[in-house]
N, C-alpha and C positions, 0 to 999 in steps of 0.2 A: 564416754570414752570418746578418743579424737578418731575419727576417719580420714583415709587418705585415698582421692581420687587422682588417678594418674591419665596421661594424654602424652600425647606427641610422640609414640612408637608406630611403626612402620618400616616399611621399605626403601632402602637408599644405597646408591650405587657407592664403590667403594673410591673414598677419596672425597667424600661429600659429607656433609652435616646434618645435624640433627639435633633439636632441642627438647628433653624431656620436661613435662611438669608435673611436679607434685602437689596439689593443693589441700590444706588441712581444713576440715570443717568438723564440726560436734558442739564441742563445752566450748565458751568461752575464752576459756584460760585451758590450753593444752600439753602436748608436750614442748620439750625446748628444742632436743637437738634432732636432726634430720637426714637422714643419709639416704647414698644410692646403694643398692648391691645388684650383680648379676648371676647368672646363671647359666651357662652352656650345658645341651643335651651331654649327661655322662660326667658331669662333673662339678666340682663342689662350689657352693655359692661363693661367691667373691667381692669384697671389699671395693668401693669406688670411690667416696667421697662422704663427709657429712660435714656437715654446717650446724651454728647456733644459731636457732630463727631469729634471735634478739639481739646478739650481738657479731655477730656475722663471722663468728673464728671458724675459721676452715682446719680440716685435718684429712689426709691421705689422698688428696688429689693429685698427687705428684705418681703415685704409683699405675696412672694411666699414660705414662710417657708424657704428661704435659698437654696432651690433647684433649683431655676430659678438664672442664671446669663445672664447678657445683657455685649455685649463689642464689638468692633469696628476692624476696619482694614482702617485707613484713607485712602492707598495706594489704596484699590480698593474701595473706596467710599462705604465701606458695613459695617452694621451693625448686630451682632449674637444674637440670644438668647439661650443657653447651659439650656435644661431642664433636669434636672435628677432625679430620682426617680419618674417616673409619676405614677400618679394613673388614674383610669378610670374618675374621677372628673376632671380630667385637659382635656378632652373632650371638643371641645370648636374650632370655628373658628379664628386662630389668624391673627392679622392684623399689620402690619408694619405702623407708620406715622410721618410724621415727621412738623416742625415748622420752620418758619423764624425766630422765636426769639431765643434767646440765654439763658431766663431762665426755670429751669424745670418747668415740669407740669404733674399733673396727671388728669385735665381734659382733655376730647378728644374734646371738643369745641375750645381748644387751639391750634390743630395740624389744619395746613394748608392742606395738601398733607396724602393720605392715600392710603396705597397699595389695591390688590384685595383679599387679605386675602387667608388664607392657611389652610386646614384643618388638625387639629390634633385629631384623635381617639386612643385612649388608652383600650385597652382591658386586661377584667379581667382574 
């Protein structure tokens, strides 16, 4: 099984930037598509973006008004989420997820492995 290790969460001032990291470890050949989701208190989990770790294909990044960008580092088996112009409304637990299928998906049910989540808090 692939394990996902997240880092980069924390407290940031509104208008600032933050970069989240998600490193895949475990089997030499693991999942193909990795994505980011977020969930604020009392709200449903929301898809942010996904990327194919090997060919770099991106899906869903525009849903965050162009402020968030997903990227990859194949050599490090890592995926990143660059978050710019952060707003208090962005405060949520951000989770990294991965699926074995090669197709992109915004549906959390399609993802097989989940990280523990990292808290992002944006102060006003």
